[in-house]
C-alpha positions in Angstrom: 3.6 -36.4 24.9 4.1 -38.4 27.9 7.6 -38.7 29.7 7.4 -42.5 29.3 8.7 -44.7 26.6 7.0 -44.1 23.2 4.5 -46.7 22.0 4.9 -48.5 18.8 2.7 -46.3 16.6 4.5 -43.1 17.9 7.9 -44.6 17.2 7.0 -45.9 13.6 5.5 -42.2 12.8 8.5 -40.5 14.2 10.8 -42.9 12.3 9.2 -42.0 9.1 9.5 -38.2 9.7 13.0 -38.4 10.8 14.0 -40.6 7.9 12.5 -38.2 5.6 14.5 -35.5 7.3 17.8 -37.5 7.1 18.7 -36.5 3.5 20.7 -33.2 3.0 18.6 -32.3 -0.2 15.4 -32.7 1.7 16.5 -30.6 4.3 17.6 -27.8 2.0 14.3 -27.9 0.0 12.3 -28.0 3.3 14.3 -25.2 4.8 13.7 -23.0 1.7 10.0 -23.6 1.9 9.8 -22.8 5.5 12.0 -19.7 5.0 9.8 -18.1 2.5 7.4 -16.8 5.1 4.3 -17.3 2.7 1.7 -19.9 2.5 3.2 -22.0 -0.1 6.1 -22.3 -2.7 5.8 -23.4 -6.3 7.9 -26.5 -7.2 9.3 -24.0 -10.1 11.0 -21.9 -7.6 12.8 -24.9 -6.0 14.7 -25.6 -9.3 17.2 -22.8 -8.3 17.8 -23.9 -4.8 19.6 -27.4 -5.4 21.4 -28.2 -8.5 19.3 -31.5 -9.3 16.6 -32.1 -12.0 13.0 -31.6 -11.6 12.1 -35.0 -11.5 14.5 -35.6 -8.6 13.3 -32.5 -6.8 9.8 -33.9 -7.1 11.0 -37.3 -5.8 12.4 -35.7 -2.6 9.4 -33.6 -2.1 7.1 -36.6 -2.3 9.0 -38.1 0.4 8.4 -35.0 2.5 4.7 -35.0 1.8 4.5 -38.9 2.6 6.1 -38.2 6.0 3.4 -35.5 6.8 5.8 -32.5 6.6 4.6 -30.9 3.4 1.4 -30.6 1.8 1.2 -30.5 -2.0 -1.5 -28.5 -4.0 -1.6 -28.8 -7.6 -2.1 -25.3 -9.3 -2.3 -25.7 -13.1 1.1 -27.0 -14.3 2.9 -26.5 -11.1 2.7 -28.0 -7.5 2.9 -25.9 -4.6 4.1 -27.0 -1.1 3.4 -25.8 2.3 5.1 -26.7 5.6 3.0 -28.6 8.2 4.0 -26.8 11.2 2.1 -28.9 13.7 4.3 -31.9 12.4 7.5 -30.2 13.6 5.8 -29.3 17.0 5.2 -33.0 17.4 8.8 -33.7 16.4 10.2 -31.1 18.9 8.1 -32.7 21.6 9.3 -36.1 20.8 13.1 -35.1 20.6 12.7 -33.0 24.1 12.1 -36.6 25.5 15.6 -37.8 24.4 
């Protein structure tokens, strides 16, 4: 990233990602997925992480997927989620400018 002001497209892209990260439940879910050290985490394993219903967990995970921070893969009944590490590299670079 350049050291000058960000363009409109970059600002909009970063705002979507930062907005998705601005929720404590999403941060906990994302942190849990990232900490597993494996390729993906089953949504079924996330039910124990936060004390909320499965539909609410799915809603939060969808927000993270829509922001490009997670990738979702359907495997039978359950979805599996993987962190998109490149997006965090981009966020780090953006925040280093501040």
